[in-house]
FISEDO-63593 format. One record per residue (C-alpha): residue number from 1; residue in three letters; x, y, z. Coordinates in Angstrom, 3 decimals, always signed. Layout:
REM residues N
[pt NUM,"ALA",[X,Y,Z]]
...
This chain:
REM residues 336
[pt 1,"MET",[-16.259,-17.564,+2.390]]
[pt 2,"VAL",[-16.272,-15.546,-1.529]]
[pt 3,"SER",[-17.739,-11.707,-1.067]]
[pt 4,"LYS",[-19.080,-10.165,-4.421]]
[pt 5,"LYS",[-19.262,-6.685,-5.788]]
[pt 6,"ILE",[-20.996,-5.973,-9.376]]
[pt 7,"ILE",[-19.567,-3.067,-11.255]]
[pt 8,"SER",[-22.348,-0.955,-11.986]]
[pt 9,"ASN",[-20.651,+2.071,-13.663]]
[pt 10,"PRO",[-17.255,+0.915,-14.618]]
[pt 11,"PRO",[-14.485,+3.179,-15.691]]
[pt 12,"LYS",[-13.064,+3.506,-18.902]]
[pt 13,"SER",[-10.759,+0.993,-19.376]]
[pt 14,"ILE",[-8.629,-1.110,-22.138]]
[pt 15,"PRO",[-9.884,-2.635,-24.772]]
[pt 16,"LEU",[-8.542,-6.889,-24.716]]
[pt 17,"THR",[-8.715,-9.271,-27.338]]
[pt 18,"ARG",[-9.664,-11.662,-24.203]]
[pt 19,"PRO",[-11.521,-12.272,-21.800]]
[pt 20,"LEU",[-9.083,-11.577,-18.444]]
[pt 21,"ILE",[-9.186,-12.950,-14.784]]
[pt 22,"ALA",[-7.544,-10.722,-13.021]]
[pt 23,"VAL",[-6.085,-12.304,-9.315]]
[pt 24,"ASP",[-4.335,-10.331,-6.566]]
[pt 25,"TRP",[-3.274,-12.747,-4.499]]
[pt 26,"GLY",[-1.955,-11.261,-0.849]]
[pt 27,"THR",[-1.087,-12.839,+2.333]]
[pt 28,"THR",[-3.679,-12.955,+4.320]]
[pt 29,"ALA",[-6.563,-11.886,+1.705]]
[pt 30,"LEU",[-7.231,-12.705,-2.277]]
[pt 31,"ARG",[-9.627,-10.105,-4.788]]
[pt 32,"ALA",[-9.878,-11.535,-8.325]]
[pt 33,"ALA",[-11.866,-9.624,-10.859]]
[pt 34,"LEU",[-13.535,-10.518,-14.825]]
[pt 35,"ILE",[-12.716,-7.977,-17.120]]
[pt 36,"GLN",[-14.079,-8.338,-20.804]]
[pt 37,"ASN",[-14.430,-5.767,-23.430]]
[pt 38,"GLY",[-11.978,-3.373,-21.777]]
[pt 39,"GLN",[-14.259,-3.335,-18.499]]
[pt 40,"VAL",[-14.402,-4.590,-15.055]]
[pt 41,"GLN",[-17.469,-6.623,-14.492]]
[pt 42,"GLU",[-17.035,-8.009,-11.966]]
[pt 43,"GLU",[-15.196,-8.266,-8.306]]
[pt 44,"ARG",[-14.846,-10.861,-5.577]]
[pt 45,"SER",[-13.157,-11.084,-3.188]]
[pt 46,"SER",[-11.781,-14.271,+0.156]]
[pt 47,"GLU",[-9.579,-14.240,+3.086]]
[pt 48,"GLN",[-7.801,-17.023,+1.342]]
[pt 49,"GLY",[-4.667,-15.391,+1.086]]
[pt 50,"ILE",[-1.598,-17.282,+0.461]]
[pt 51,"MET",[-1.057,-18.237,+3.992]]
[pt 52,"ASN",[-4.500,-19.844,+4.535]]
[pt 53,"VAL",[-4.053,-22.430,+1.963]]
[pt 54,"ALA",[-2.744,-25.638,+1.883]]
[pt 55,"PRO",[+0.026,-26.553,+0.076]]
[pt 56,"GLY",[-0.783,-28.344,-3.408]]
[pt 57,"ASP",[-4.515,-26.382,-2.916]]
[pt 58,"PHE",[-3.813,-23.028,-5.078]]
[pt 59,"PRO",[-6.137,-24.273,-8.459]]
[pt 60,"ASN",[-8.810,-25.709,-6.253]]
[pt 61,"VAL",[-8.984,-21.825,-4.393]]
[pt 62,"LEU",[-8.675,-20.611,-8.160]]
[pt 63,"SER",[-11.445,-22.652,-9.070]]
[pt 64,"GLN",[-13.517,-21.515,-6.121]]
[pt 65,"ILE",[-13.556,-17.941,-6.548]]
[pt 66,"CYS",[-13.493,-18.026,-10.558]]
[pt 67,"ASN",[-15.461,-20.826,-10.816]]
[pt 68,"GLN",[-17.767,-20.056,-14.284]]
[pt 69,"TRP",[-15.265,-17.275,-15.382]]
[pt 70,"LEU",[-13.120,-20.140,-16.058]]
[pt 71,"ASP",[-15.037,-21.621,-18.666]]
[pt 72,"LEU",[-14.844,-18.055,-20.935]]
[pt 73,"GLU",[-13.573,-18.890,-24.177]]
[pt 74,"ASP",[-9.717,-18.212,-24.837]]
[pt 75,"VAL",[-9.740,-16.782,-21.078]]
[pt 76,"LEU",[-6.723,-15.373,-20.145]]
[pt 77,"ILE",[-5.658,-15.247,-15.676]]
[pt 78,"LEU",[-2.631,-13.255,-14.777]]
[pt 79,"ILE",[-2.056,-13.641,-10.949]]
[pt 80,"SER",[-0.325,-10.889,-8.842]]
[pt 81,"GLY",[+1.068,-10.572,-5.079]]
[pt 82,"MET",[+2.458,-13.198,-2.751]]
[pt 83,"ALA",[+1.080,-16.138,-5.409]]
[pt 84,"GLY",[+4.217,-15.831,-7.074]]
[pt 85,"SER",[+6.691,-15.745,-3.762]]
[pt 86,"ALA",[+8.096,-18.961,-2.296]]
[pt 87,"GLN",[+5.157,-19.741,-0.216]]
[pt 88,"GLY",[+2.828,-19.092,-2.734]]
[pt 89,"TRP",[+1.296,-21.468,-5.545]]
[pt 90,"GLN",[+4.846,-21.192,-7.871]]
[pt 91,"LEU",[+7.903,-19.190,-7.485]]
[pt 92,"ALA",[+7.594,-16.465,-9.964]]
[pt 93,"PRO",[+11.904,-14.606,-9.786]]
[pt 94,"TYR",[+12.222,-11.521,-9.364]]
[pt 95,"CYS",[+12.692,-8.811,-12.715]]
[pt 96,"PRO",[+15.486,-6.530,-12.031]]
[pt 97,"CYS",[+15.100,-2.767,-11.928]]
[pt 98,"PRO",[+15.308,-1.104,-14.145]]
[pt 99,"ALA",[+12.767,-2.809,-16.069]]
[pt 100,"SER",[+10.002,-1.537,-18.347]]
[pt 101,"ILE",[+6.306,-3.012,-18.849]]
[pt 102,"HIS",[+7.335,-4.951,-22.194]]
[pt 103,"TYR",[+9.986,-6.446,-19.767]]
[pt 104,"LEU",[+7.407,-7.443,-17.276]]
[pt 105,"ALA",[+5.184,-8.441,-19.811]]
[pt 106,"ASN",[+7.827,-10.801,-21.400]]
[pt 107,"HIS",[+8.797,-12.401,-18.176]]
[pt 108,"LEU",[+5.460,-13.698,-16.724]]
[pt 109,"HIS",[+6.217,-16.610,-15.143]]
[pt 110,"TRP",[+3.506,-19.357,-16.973]]
[pt 111,"ILE",[+1.812,-21.884,-14.556]]
[pt 112,"ASN",[-0.359,-23.048,-18.059]]
[pt 113,"PRO",[+0.951,-21.963,-20.793]]
[pt 114,"HIS",[-0.698,-18.888,-22.528]]
[pt 115,"LYS",[-3.704,-19.489,-19.702]]
[pt 116,"ILE",[-2.737,-18.960,-15.792]]
[pt 117,"ALA",[+0.449,-16.675,-15.542]]
[pt 118,"ILE",[+2.334,-15.075,-12.314]]
[pt 119,"VAL",[+3.479,-11.529,-12.767]]
[pt 120,"PRO",[+6.739,-11.413,-11.198]]
[pt 121,"GLY",[+7.429,-8.607,-9.366]]
[pt 122,"LEU",[+10.580,-6.627,-8.959]]
[pt 123,"SER",[+14.241,-6.631,-7.420]]
[pt 124,"ILE",[+16.921,-3.312,-6.683]]
[pt 125,"GLU",[+19.938,-3.569,-5.203]]
[pt 126,"HIS",[+20.510,-0.921,-2.508]]
[pt 127,"GLU",[+23.417,+0.063,-0.550]]
[pt 128,"GLN",[+22.525,-1.300,+3.004]]
[pt 129,"ALA",[+20.602,-3.787,+1.115]]
[pt 130,"PRO",[+18.373,-5.386,-2.179]]
[pt 131,"ASP",[+14.408,-4.581,-1.711]]
[pt 132,"VAL",[+11.466,-6.190,-3.485]]
[pt 133,"ILE",[+8.517,-5.598,-4.866]]
[pt 134,"ARG",[+5.071,-8.430,-5.155]]
[pt 135,"GLY",[+1.904,-7.003,-6.653]]
[pt 136,"GLU",[+2.585,-3.054,-5.907]]
[pt 137,"GLU",[+3.809,-2.939,-9.955]]
[pt 138,"VAL",[+0.601,-3.738,-11.131]]
[pt 139,"GLN",[-0.707,-0.938,-9.276]]
[pt 140,"VAL",[+1.787,+1.414,-10.657]]
[pt 141,"LEU",[+1.455,+0.685,-13.596]]
[pt 142,"GLY",[-2.914,+0.955,-13.735]]
[pt 143,"ALA",[-1.935,+4.202,-11.727]]
[pt 144,"LEU",[+0.239,+5.754,-14.841]]
[pt 145,"SER",[-2.199,+4.258,-17.226]]
[pt 146,"MET",[-6.002,+6.276,-15.513]]
[pt 147,"LEU",[-3.593,+9.282,-15.594]]
[pt 148,"GLY",[-2.005,+9.158,-18.315]]
[pt 149,"ARG",[+1.674,+9.524,-17.113]]
[pt 150,"GLU",[+4.530,+8.050,-18.006]]
[pt 151,"SER",[+6.904,+9.445,-15.548]]
[pt 152,"ALA",[+5.909,+10.098,-11.684]]
[pt 153,"ARG",[+6.742,+9.393,-8.313]]
[pt 154,"LEU",[+4.311,+6.888,-5.906]]
[pt 155,"VAL",[+3.415,+5.812,-2.945]]
[pt 156,"LEU",[+1.693,+2.531,-2.110]]
[pt 157,"PRO",[+0.484,+2.736,+1.793]]
[pt 158,"GLY",[-0.032,-0.705,+3.479]]
[pt 159,"THR",[+1.680,-3.689,+5.427]]
[pt 160,"HIS",[+5.132,-2.292,+3.918]]
[pt 161,"SER",[+4.453,+0.887,+2.319]]
[pt 162,"LYS",[+6.485,+1.545,-1.229]]
[pt 163,"TRP",[+8.145,+4.653,-2.868]]
[pt 164,"VAL",[+8.155,+3.770,-6.504]]
[pt 165,"ASP",[+9.829,+6.233,-9.061]]
[pt 166,"VAL",[+9.105,+5.653,-12.275]]
[pt 167,"GLU",[+10.569,+7.862,-15.810]]
[pt 168,"GLN",[+9.376,+7.163,-19.442]]
[pt 169,"GLY",[+7.765,+4.092,-18.127]]
[pt 170,"VAL",[+10.183,+2.609,-16.576]]
[pt 171,"PHE",[+10.457,+1.488,-12.779]]
[pt 172,"LYS",[+14.121,+3.107,-11.859]]
[pt 173,"ASP",[+14.203,+3.299,-8.265]]
[pt 174,"PHE",[+11.423,+2.064,-5.111]]
[pt 175,"SER",[+12.254,+1.739,-1.508]]
[pt 176,"THR",[+9.794,-0.384,+1.242]]
[pt 177,"PHE",[+9.110,+0.656,+5.092]]
[pt 178,"MET",[+7.060,-1.584,+7.391]]
[pt 179,"THR",[+5.071,+1.343,+8.338]]
[pt 180,"GLY",[+1.957,-0.612,+8.546]]
[pt 181,"GLU",[+3.445,-3.667,+10.102]]
[pt 182,"PHE",[+5.312,-1.602,+12.429]]
[pt 183,"PHE",[+1.897,-0.005,+13.527]]
[pt 184,"SER",[+0.187,-3.199,+13.531]]
[pt 185,"LEU",[+2.610,-4.853,+16.555]]
[pt 186,"LEU",[+2.190,-1.826,+18.189]]
[pt 187,"LYS",[-1.130,-1.847,+18.730]]
[pt 188,"GLU",[-1.802,-4.919,+19.314]]
[pt 189,"HIS",[+0.873,-6.595,+20.605]]
[pt 190,"SER",[+3.031,-3.566,+22.347]]
[pt 191,"ILE",[+1.998,-1.597,+26.088]]
[pt 192,"LEU",[+0.465,+0.453,+24.074]]
[pt 193,"SER",[-2.384,-2.495,+23.192]]
[pt 194,"LYS",[-4.112,-1.688,+26.578]]
[pt 195,"THR",[-5.072,+1.935,+26.086]]
[pt 196,"LEU",[-5.424,+1.839,+22.314]]
[pt 197,"PRO",[-8.990,+0.752,+20.998]]
[pt 198,"ASN",[-9.379,-2.710,+19.783]]
[pt 199,"SER",[-10.947,-2.021,+16.521]]
[pt 200,"LEU",[-10.522,+0.554,+13.991]]
[pt 201,"ASP",[-13.402,+0.107,+11.649]]
[pt 202,"SER",[-15.496,+2.576,+12.792]]
[pt 203,"LEU",[-13.224,+5.317,+14.365]]
[pt 204,"GLU",[-13.395,+8.616,+12.182]]
[pt 205,"PHE",[-9.973,+9.857,+10.576]]
[pt 206,"ASN",[-8.815,+12.382,+13.868]]
[pt 207,"ASP",[-7.219,+14.884,+11.532]]
[pt 208,"GLU",[-6.393,+16.910,+15.005]]
[pt 209,"ALA",[-4.601,+14.082,+16.591]]
[pt 210,"PHE",[-2.853,+12.846,+12.951]]
[pt 211,"GLU",[-1.455,+16.050,+12.807]]
[pt 212,"LYS",[-0.036,+15.984,+16.768]]
[pt 213,"GLY",[+1.626,+12.565,+16.198]]
[pt 214,"LEU",[+2.748,+13.741,+12.274]]
[pt 215,"SER",[+4.513,+17.345,+14.349]]
[pt 216,"LEU",[+6.687,+15.430,+15.875]]
[pt 217,"SER",[+8.739,+13.995,+13.155]]
[pt 218,"VAL",[+7.705,+16.441,+10.614]]
[pt 219,"ARG",[+8.497,+19.318,+11.669]]
[pt 220,"PRO",[+10.244,+22.897,+11.237]]
[pt 221,"LYS",[+13.403,+23.263,+13.620]]
[pt 222,"SER",[+12.249,+25.094,+16.792]]
[pt 223,"PRO",[+15.049,+26.151,+20.334]]
[pt 224,"ARG",[+11.984,+24.989,+22.725]]
[pt 225,"LYS",[+10.911,+21.346,+23.186]]
[pt 226,"GLN",[+7.224,+20.661,+21.608]]
[pt 227,"SER",[+5.776,+18.666,+24.621]]
[pt 228,"LEU",[+3.512,+15.277,+23.030]]
[pt 229,"SER",[+0.414,+17.556,+24.602]]
[pt 230,"GLY",[+1.680,+20.066,+21.906]]
[pt 231,"ASP",[+2.238,+22.899,+24.588]]
[pt 232,"THR",[+5.744,+24.835,+24.311]]
[pt 233,"SER",[+4.631,+27.249,+27.653]]
[pt 234,"GLU",[+6.735,+26.555,+30.719]]
[pt 235,"LYS",[+3.796,+25.425,+33.273]]
[pt 236,"SER",[+6.345,+24.498,+35.503]]
[pt 237,"PRO",[+9.849,+24.391,+36.701]]
[pt 238,"SER",[+10.315,+20.587,+35.537]]
[pt 239,"THR",[+9.692,+21.895,+31.627]]
[pt 240,"LYS",[+13.218,+21.464,+30.477]]
[pt 241,"LYS",[+13.965,+24.374,+27.990]]
[pt 242,"ALA",[+16.291,+21.833,+25.710]]
[pt 243,"ASN",[+15.862,+21.810,+21.295]]
[pt 244,"TYR",[+13.827,+19.287,+20.297]]
[pt 245,"ARG",[+15.037,+16.145,+18.578]]
[pt 246,"PRO",[+12.413,+13.459,+17.265]]
[pt 247,"ASN",[+12.730,+10.266,+18.512]]
[pt 248,"LEU",[+11.056,+6.988,+17.258]]
[pt 249,"LEU",[+11.208,+5.209,+20.338]]
[pt 250,"HIS",[+10.706,+8.071,+22.165]]
[pt 251,"ASP",[+7.737,+9.464,+20.761]]
[pt 252,"ILE",[+6.007,+6.144,+20.636]]
[pt 253,"PHE",[+6.044,+5.943,+24.478]]
[pt 254,"GLY",[+4.210,+9.308,+24.971]]
[pt 255,"ILE",[+1.262,+7.405,+23.759]]
[pt 256,"ARG",[+1.299,+5.257,+26.691]]
[pt 257,"THR",[+2.283,+8.536,+29.284]]
[pt 258,"LEU",[-0.414,+10.450,+27.383]]
[pt 259,"ALA",[-3.116,+7.528,+28.411]]
[pt 260,"LEU",[-1.790,+7.044,+31.559]]
[pt 261,"PHE",[-2.390,+10.358,+32.944]]
[pt 262,"ASP",[-5.748,+10.448,+30.753]]
[pt 263,"ARG",[-5.320,+13.471,+28.484]]
[pt 264,"HIS",[-6.176,+12.400,+25.498]]
[pt 265,"SER",[-8.929,+9.473,+24.949]]
[pt 266,"PRO",[-7.796,+5.683,+22.851]]
[pt 267,"GLU",[-9.736,+6.856,+19.926]]
[pt 268,"TYR",[-7.229,+10.191,+19.813]]
[pt 269,"LEU",[-4.038,+8.477,+20.616]]
[pt 270,"VAL",[-4.480,+5.781,+18.192]]
[pt 271,"ASP",[-4.662,+8.285,+15.213]]
[pt 272,"MET",[-1.957,+10.472,+16.988]]
[pt 273,"LEU",[+0.062,+7.203,+16.899]]
[pt 274,"SER",[-0.403,+6.686,+13.121]]
[pt 275,"GLY",[+0.673,+10.243,+12.609]]
[pt 276,"ILE",[+3.927,+9.528,+14.476]]
[pt 277,"VAL",[+4.808,+6.801,+12.486]]
[pt 278,"ILE",[+3.872,+7.308,+9.249]]
[pt 279,"GLY",[+6.061,+11.025,+9.793]]
[pt 280,"TYR",[+8.785,+8.882,+10.442]]
[pt 281,"GLU",[+8.271,+7.417,+7.089]]
[pt 282,"LEU",[+7.757,+10.687,+5.666]]
[pt 283,"GLN",[+10.988,+12.125,+6.667]]
[pt 284,"THR",[+13.287,+9.868,+4.778]]
[pt 285,"GLN",[+11.550,+11.713,+0.928]]
[pt 286,"GLN",[+12.800,+15.340,-0.578]]
[pt 287,"PHE",[+10.223,+16.431,-1.945]]
[pt 288,"LYS",[+9.850,+19.875,-4.037]]
[pt 289,"LYS",[+7.360,+22.373,-3.312]]
[pt 290,"ASN",[+3.917,+20.869,-5.733]]
[pt 291,"GLU",[+5.479,+18.183,-6.601]]
[pt 292,"GLU",[+2.601,+15.136,-7.239]]
[pt 293,"ILE",[+2.431,+12.413,-5.359]]
[pt 294,"ILE",[+0.557,+9.730,-6.737]]
[pt 295,"VAL",[-0.754,+8.055,-3.599]]
[pt 296,"VAL",[-2.359,+4.558,-4.301]]
[pt 297,"GLY",[-4.175,+2.246,-1.430]]
[pt 298,"SER",[-7.542,+2.239,+0.503]]
[pt 299,"HIS",[-9.671,+5.057,+1.529]]
[pt 300,"ALA",[-8.627,+5.261,+4.961]]
[pt 301,"LEU",[-4.328,+5.733,+4.124]]
[pt 302,"GLN",[-5.489,+7.886,+1.469]]
[pt 303,"LEU",[-6.894,+9.953,+3.671]]
[pt 304,"TYR",[-3.572,+9.609,+6.220]]
[pt 305,"TYR",[-1.260,+10.225,+2.941]]
[pt 306,"ALA",[-2.608,+13.095,+1.659]]
[pt 307,"HIS",[-2.825,+15.004,+4.732]]
[pt 308,"ALA",[+0.373,+14.445,+5.206]]
[pt 309,"LEU",[+1.927,+14.898,+1.706]]
[pt 310,"LYS",[-0.127,+18.308,+1.819]]
[pt 311,"ARG",[+1.337,+19.364,+5.002]]
[pt 312,"LEU",[+4.750,+18.933,+3.087]]
[pt 313,"GLY",[+4.050,+21.223,+0.526]]
[pt 314,"THR",[+2.988,+18.615,-2.496]]
[pt 315,"ARG",[+0.021,+17.685,-4.222]]
[pt 316,"PRO",[-0.996,+14.571,-3.843]]
[pt 317,"VAL",[-3.269,+12.526,-6.027]]
[pt 318,"THR",[-5.154,+9.365,-5.155]]
[pt 319,"LEU",[-6.078,+5.917,-6.412]]
[pt 320,"GLY",[-7.769,+3.034,-4.794]]
[pt 321,"SER",[-8.403,-0.564,-6.359]]
[pt 322,"GLU",[-8.891,+0.542,-9.437]]
[pt 323,"ALA",[-5.322,+1.503,-10.221]]
[pt 324,"THR",[-4.707,-2.637,-9.975]]
[pt 325,"TRP",[-7.141,-4.050,-12.210]]
[pt 326,"ARG",[-6.346,-1.240,-15.044]]
[pt 327,"GLY",[-2.563,-2.744,-14.604]]
[pt 328,"PHE",[-3.533,-6.217,-15.516]]
[pt 329,"GLN",[-5.035,-4.676,-17.969]]
[pt 330,"VAL",[-1.651,-3.022,-19.316]]
[pt 331,"ILE",[-0.072,-5.789,-19.032]]
[pt 332,"ALA",[-2.473,-8.097,-20.760]]
[pt 333,"HIS",[-2.542,-5.773,-23.807]]
[pt 334,"SER",[+1.001,-5.640,-23.644]]
[pt 335,"MET",[+1.089,-9.197,-24.516]]
[pt 336,"ASP",[-0.684,-8.460,-27.526]]
């Protein structure tokens, strides 16, 4: 089923010489936007991510979601995300880093010459293993364009959280963390699933619970152990006087025991779990005081990451889906 969203007050965009259909085609979902005269006119979405598309059926799915848009004269269709993977429409080879916007624009994978192309994504060699991006590179380009930046540090939280460094318009470095997927596995398929809420849709962000989880991994060193409940006092002889050393596997099990002893509600504990897993991701990063970090993601993830980044003394700037559509415009403009 395709849902539609009409843009009534679109933000300023980049003028293009051709109508543009921008398609963000992920693993489980598909989003598309019609962009004309430098403005996003309409958005559509579907649950037909690449895992829900039969082999050879990608052209039909594109026609269904775009239908009359495809009739526009000289329309350009740009596709990003997992549609360019080996499991997608066609394999679009990664561009190796460092890479600029112009390099990306000149290495599009054309399905239909001059009409339909897949943005190739990026790869980078790290000491322990290579890393890759598919789709987030478009969001990064859009965020930089919207904020008028050529250099920036960005985080794109999601199923696989990405940290990206761009210098003078060139992708210099990035790294991936399976934070969102790890959280989902714990919440839905581990012993924690027996006590955590089934759905997060109606839950409000509990900053106290998130902060408690965050403090287990992102915290000043203390000579005294802090319990999972946040109490540092010695209430019984069984309380150990030992330095607390953060340990992801141990701290996660604490979610189970806090539920077991009815210390907190399931709604509280799910935000606490978010704080733990996001905290361990942030523990790998080095930040300068008041450093600007651009956060590109859903509203819920913006809240979590902005809260954590402020706690670490940085200055988060948040953007949502609008960065994706602007990024497509940047690429199309670089082709002109």
